[in-house]
C-alpha distance (Angstrom), angle and dihedral (degrees) to the residues before:
residue distance angle dihedral
M1 . . .
K2 3.81 . .
R3 3.76 117.6 .
P4 3.84 123.2 -149.9
W5 3.78 113.3 -98.0
G6 3.83 89.0 -133.1
I7 3.79 91.7 70.4
F8 3.82 91.5 53.4
L9 3.77 90.9 47.0
T10 3.79 92.1 51.9
M11 3.80 91.9 47.6
A12 3.80 91.2 49.9
M13 3.78 91.6 51.3
L14 3.82 91.8 48.6
L15 3.78 90.0 51.3
G16 3.78 88.2 51.3
M17 3.81 89.5 53.7
T18 3.80 92.3 57.5
S19 3.79 98.1 39.6
C20 3.81 102.6 40.2
S21 3.77 111.1 44.6
G22 3.79 91.7 178.9
D23 3.83 94.9 62.7
L24 3.79 114.1 82.0
P25 3.83 110.4 -145.9
D26 3.78 125.8 -136.3
N27 3.83 104.7 -95.5
K28 3.79 90.1 -145.3
V29 3.79 91.3 64.6
R30 3.78 104.2 73.4
D31 3.74 138.4 144.1
K32 3.79 116.2 -120.4
M33 3.81 88.9 -125.5
R34 3.80 111.3 101.2
S35 3.79 114.5 -112.1
I36 3.79 132.8 -145.6
D37 3.78 122.9 -166.9
M38 3.82 111.5 -148.4
I39 3.80 108.1 -164.0
V40 3.80 113.4 -172.5
K41 3.79 134.2 176.3
M42 3.78 102.0 -98.0
N43 3.80 138.4 11.0
R44 3.80 95.2 -134.3
G45 3.78 140.0 47.9
D46 3.79 133.5 80.5
Y47 3.79 93.8 -97.6
W48 3.82 95.2 58.1
N49 3.79 91.7 40.1
T50 3.79 89.1 57.0
V51 3.81 91.5 46.9
R52 3.79 87.4 53.4
M53 3.81 92.3 50.9
G54 3.81 92.0 52.9
A55 3.81 90.4 47.2
L56 3.80 92.0 50.5
V57 3.80 91.3 52.8
A58 3.81 90.2 52.7
A59 3.81 91.6 44.5
K60 3.79 90.9 55.1
E61 3.79 91.9 46.8
Y62 3.81 93.3 49.4
N63 3.82 95.1 38.4
I64 3.79 93.5 -116.8
E65 3.78 130.5 152.0
L66 3.81 104.1 -129.5
N67 3.82 118.8 -155.4
F68 3.81 105.7 -166.7
K69 3.81 111.3 -162.7
A70 3.78 138.0 170.2
P71 3.79 140.8 153.6
S72 3.79 118.8 -109.1
S73 3.80 92.3 -112.5
E74 3.78 129.7 44.7
D75 3.80 92.0 -135.9
D76 3.84 92.7 55.6
I77 3.79 92.7 107.3
E78 3.81 93.7 159.3
G79 3.80 88.8 54.3
Q80 3.79 90.8 55.3
I81 3.80 91.7 47.9
Q82 3.81 89.7 51.7
M83 3.82 90.5 51.2
V84 3.82 91.1 53.1
E85 3.83 89.9 48.1
E86 3.79 90.3 51.2
A87 3.81 91.8 48.5
I88 3.80 88.2 54.3
E89 3.80 91.5 48.4
Y90 3.80 91.7 47.6
K91 3.80 86.7 52.0
S92 3.76 94.0 -125.0
D93 3.80 111.4 -167.4
A94 3.83 93.9 -129.8
I95 3.80 138.3 -4.3
V96 3.81 129.7 -142.3
L97 3.79 110.8 -162.1
A98 3.81 130.9 -169.5
A99 3.79 96.0 -169.6
S100 3.79 118.8 -146.4
D101 3.81 90.7 -160.6
Y102 3.77 126.0 33.4
M103 3.81 98.6 -149.5
E104 3.82 102.2 30.2
L105 3.82 94.6 56.0
G106 3.79 94.1 44.6
Q107 3.80 96.4 86.7
A108 3.82 91.6 48.5
A109 3.82 89.9 51.4
D110 3.80 90.7 49.9
K111 3.83 90.3 50.0
A112 3.81 91.4 53.5
A113 3.80 90.5 51.8
F114 3.83 90.7 47.5
Y115 3.80 88.2 58.9
G116 3.79 91.3 49.3
I117 3.78 96.8 -105.5
P118 3.83 111.7 140.2
M119 3.81 112.1 -126.7
V120 3.82 123.5 -153.2
S121 3.79 119.7 -168.3
L122 3.80 116.2 -139.4
D123 3.84 123.3 -159.2
A124 3.83 95.8 -28.8
D125 3.77 130.7 53.2
V126 3.80 120.9 -123.0
A127 3.81 129.6 -150.2
S128 3.80 96.8 -102.6
A129 3.79 130.6 105.4
R130 3.80 88.7 -158.8
V131 3.83 96.6 72.1
E132 3.81 110.5 117.4
T133 3.82 97.6 -146.0
R134 3.78 141.9 -22.0
I135 3.82 120.7 -128.1
G136 3.81 123.3 -162.4
A137 3.76 149.1 60.4
N138 3.78 126.6 -36.0
N139 3.78 94.8 -103.7
Y140 3.80 96.6 -167.5
D141 3.79 90.0 54.4
A142 3.81 89.8 45.4
G143 3.81 90.8 54.8
Q144 3.79 89.7 50.6
K145 3.79 92.0 51.6
V146 3.81 92.0 51.9
A147 3.81 90.7 49.4
Q148 3.79 92.6 47.0
R149 3.79 92.5 53.3
L150 3.82 92.5 47.5
V151 3.82 90.2 50.8
D152 3.80 89.8 49.3
L153 3.81 89.5 53.3
L154 3.81 95.5 46.6
G155 3.74 101.9 36.4
S156 3.79 117.6 -139.3
S157 3.81 98.6 -35.5
G158 3.77 141.0 45.0
K159 3.80 147.1 106.2
I160 3.79 114.5 -95.8
G161 3.80 139.9 -180.0
V162 3.78 132.5 -157.4
V163 3.81 125.0 -140.6
S164 3.80 107.0 -161.4
F165 3.79 133.9 170.3
V166 3.83 126.7 -130.2
K167 3.77 118.9 1.8
G168 3.80 109.4 -137.7
A169 3.81 95.4 34.6
Y170 3.80 108.3 124.0
D171 3.80 94.8 -137.3
E172 3.81 89.9 51.7
A173 3.80 91.9 50.2
E174 3.81 91.8 49.4
R175 3.79 93.3 48.8
M176 3.78 90.9 47.4
E177 3.79 92.5 48.4
G178 3.80 92.1 50.3
F179 3.79 90.8 47.2
T180 3.81 96.3 49.4
D181 3.81 93.4 42.7
Y182 3.79 90.2 56.8
I183 3.82 94.9 43.2
S184 3.82 90.0 51.3
R185 3.81 88.8 70.6
F186 3.81 89.7 68.5
P187 3.84 113.1 62.5
G188 3.78 91.2 -172.7
I189 3.80 93.1 62.6
E190 3.80 114.7 77.2
I191 3.80 126.7 -167.9
M192 3.79 102.3 -140.8
E193 3.81 98.3 -175.5
V194 3.80 144.3 -11.0
G195 3.82 113.5 -145.1
Y196 3.80 126.1 -166.4
C197 3.79 117.7 -148.3
G198 3.81 100.5 179.5
S199 3.81 87.6 -128.2
D200 3.80 91.6 -63.8
E201 3.81 112.7 138.8
N202 3.79 94.7 -154.9
L203 3.79 92.4 50.3
A204 3.82 90.0 47.4
A205 3.81 88.8 53.8
D206 3.80 91.8 48.9
I207 3.82 91.7 49.2
T208 3.79 90.7 48.9
G209 3.77 94.5 50.2
R210 3.79 93.2 46.9
M211 3.80 93.8 48.7
I212 3.80 93.2 48.3
K213 3.80 91.8 50.8
S214 3.81 94.4 42.7
Y215 3.80 98.7 47.2
D216 3.82 106.1 18.3
L217 3.81 88.3 -124.9
D218 3.77 125.3 -149.2
G219 3.78 95.5 -161.6
I220 3.78 145.7 7.3
A221 3.79 133.8 -156.6
S222 3.80 121.6 -160.0
L223 3.78 120.6 -163.0
N224 3.80 107.4 -154.1
S225 3.79 138.7 23.6
V226 3.80 97.2 -95.5
S227 3.79 95.7 47.7
S228 3.81 87.7 45.6
V229 3.81 94.2 55.5
G230 3.80 92.6 46.0
A231 3.81 93.4 48.3
A232 3.80 93.2 46.8
R233 3.79 93.7 48.1
E234 3.80 90.9 53.5
I235 3.81 94.0 47.2
R236 3.80 89.1 50.7
A237 3.79 91.7 47.3
L238 3.81 90.2 52.1
G239 3.80 90.8 50.3
L240 3.78 91.5 -120.5
G241 3.81 100.0 122.2
G242 3.80 108.7 144.1
Q243 3.80 91.4 7.2
V244 3.81 94.9 74.4
K245 3.79 102.4 43.8
L246 3.79 112.7 -132.6
V247 3.81 127.6 -164.8
T248 3.77 114.4 -177.1
F249 3.80 144.4 -177.0
D250 3.81 129.3 -111.7
S251 3.78 134.3 3.5
T252 3.77 112.8 -99.7
P253 3.82 115.5 159.3
E254 3.80 90.6 -103.6
I255 3.80 92.4 50.7
I256 3.81 90.3 51.4
E257 3.81 90.4 49.1
L258 3.81 91.1 50.0
L259 3.81 89.6 48.1
Q260 3.78 91.3 52.5
E261 3.81 92.4 50.4
G262 3.81 92.5 49.4
T263 3.81 100.8 -111.7
I264 3.81 89.1 112.5
Q265 3.81 116.8 44.5
A266 3.82 97.6 -165.7
T267 3.79 139.8 -9.4
L268 3.78 130.9 -156.8
I269 3.77 109.7 -133.3
Q270 3.78 128.8 -153.8
N271 3.78 127.1 -170.4
P272 3.81 106.0 -112.9
F273 3.81 93.0 168.5
S274 3.81 91.4 58.1
N275 3.80 91.3 42.3
G276 3.80 90.9 56.2
Y277 3.78 93.2 44.7
L278 3.82 95.0 47.0
A279 3.81 92.7 46.4
V280 3.81 90.4 59.2
Q281 3.81 92.6 41.5
Y282 3.80 93.6 54.3
A283 3.81 92.5 41.2
V284 3.82 87.6 57.8
E285 3.80 91.6 47.5
A286 3.81 91.6 49.6
L287 3.80 89.3 47.1
E288 3.79 89.4 54.3
G289 3.81 91.1 52.0
R290 3.79 94.5 -109.5
K291 3.80 120.3 145.4
V292 3.78 111.8 -103.1
P293 3.81 128.5 -168.0
E294 3.79 116.9 -96.7
R295 3.82 91.0 -125.1
V296 3.78 134.3 12.3
E297 3.79 111.4 -162.6
T298 3.79 117.1 -159.5
P299 3.81 117.4 -157.4
T300 3.80 128.9 -104.0
K301 3.79 126.8 -157.1
M302 3.79 135.6 -167.1
I303 3.79 112.3 -122.9
D304 3.80 127.2 -164.2
L305 3.78 137.7 156.6
D306 3.81 91.2 -81.6
N307 3.80 96.8 58.6
M308 3.79 107.1 21.6
L309 3.81 92.8 95.9
W310 3.80 95.0 52.1
P311 3.83 107.2 119.0
E312 3.84 94.6 -122.7
N313 3.81 90.4 51.6
Q314 3.80 93.3 46.7
K315 3.82 88.6 58.7
Q316 3.80 89.7 57.6
L317 3.78 96.3 41.0
F318 3.80 93.7 48.1
P319 3.83 107.3 25.3
F320 3.83 93.8 165.8
V321 3.79 97.5 52.6
R322 3.81 114.0 96.2
């Protein structure tokens, strides 16, 4: 059976949209399927890959074309802004945004809303009153949980450092605020330094090594998956696993391996698969004019060697294993 050449032409152009971000497509050539642009912080890393998997499942369920986009670096704020601008120009039906900077992405979010494109915030808030809903963990509470576990490991005194990711990101600021508020209850525990790695594992390792040598640290907290991997690798390389207490964020395969070997004492896990799925779900509901909640908080949980094998925790640690 012969198929019309127009269908093949349209498919080819759509493929070009997803593979060549520099080529602006003709807005008149569009598939009837509704499209959602999901713009996250970085185009690599287990966390964002898992977010993408959850989003793809929802996209298939809701018959949505998902365009998953991200700059190569989490501190490429201008790159994110450009991607939002392009989504507006492409006339995407809805946008899901994990903003790398609270203030800088606010104007872009407002512009999308001005053009009638529903905007859903993923993981991190953005400076716009026009966002339909925000999906993700309570980052202040997450920061408190990390601090509480580090205090439990150290007792009431010790010198600690923090390896964080991108300064100016709202989720980072909330985690840091929760962490420092909890630590302030314990006068014997001193935060010697907060280092920002820009979600670069090698830089996180360098920061960790320098802080340990400069301050003879007793403990370290890391506030996202990339900073966690970098910090843990450096502690292992220095032969200080278990001696310098390390509490991390997220549950990538490498983090779980480092937890099992004792380099990491505990890690706070999110649910990136659910976050990706729910972001698409609520974007569809907003697109359809349905009322969506202002915030959807997904749970976090502290995992250590004592509870990582519990069945309910295994489901969160390994969401794709049946």
